[in-house]
C-alpha positions, 0 to 999 in steps of 0.5 A: 246766775253768776256775774263774775268777770262779765264785761259790763261794757259789752251790750247783750241781747235777749230774743223772746216770744210771749204767748197766752191762750184762753181755752174755756169760757170759764176763764182757764187758759195757758201762758208762756214764754221762750227766751234766748239771752246772750252776753253779746249780740249773738253766740255767747249764751247767757240763758235759755229760759223755757216757761209755761203755766195755767192761767185763770181769769175770774169772771168780770175781771181783767186780772190773771193768776198763773201757776207754772213751771220754768226751766232755765239753762244758764251759760258761762261768760266767755269761751266756755260752753258750760251750763247750769240747769235750774228748775222753778215753780212760780205763782203769779198775779197780773193786775191791769188797769188804765189811767185815762185813754192812753196809759195802760198799766200792769202790775205783776207780782210773782213768787218763785221756788227755785232749784239751782244745780248746787244750791239748796232750794230758794225762793224769790219775790218779784214785782214788775210795773209795766206801762204802755202809751200808744202814740197814734190811737187810744188803744193798743189794737192793730196799727198802734205804735206805742212806748213800752216801759217797765221796771222789775225788782227782784228780792230774795227769800231765803239768804242761805243757799247751801254750802255755807254760801249766802245771797243778798236780799236785793237780787237785781233790778231791770229797767226797760224802755222800748218802741212797740208796734201792734201787727194785729190785735193779737200780735205785737213786737217790741224793740228796746233796751234794758239795763239790768243791775245787781250788787256787783254788775250793771249791764245793758241788753238789747231786746227784741220781742214778739207778744202773742194772744190767741 
């Protein structure tokens, strides 16, 4: 994504739906997400992201592994309606664990192969540490009010992206904090704030998300 001439003082907004479904007793399933990202609160498209993949959870394990595909349409800051398409294949490992009865941690490792319009195929490595802390009960089931935190680091693989252009090794970092509520055992919502930092831009985003498992 190009961040040139972006107004860093303008708060953006991301609206997101995450889902996952177990479809076999052998541990196979699917997961995905839909995200609509704006440079402002509404109207100035930053990105539309559609992502989904097949998952596998080994027997007697909470770890989940995913092979998936994503399509991203990236907009241009301001009045322009120009967009740029991107396709990704990704491999992911989710490794959850807890500390005591109130600290729920998840490590997410993701490797992406990216085809961005006008660039050579490129790769990116991502690591995200999630932490959820319920306030009013010792789990995240129905009725839980909880604090949700994460920090995600992005590192580019190939530095050369074609036509003599290069990217930095560090791609970006996202730091997030939110208040969450479990509507049911399988449906949660979060309202929070994320600060995204690159080598040239640091911009805040409001985030409203729905997390659904079935």
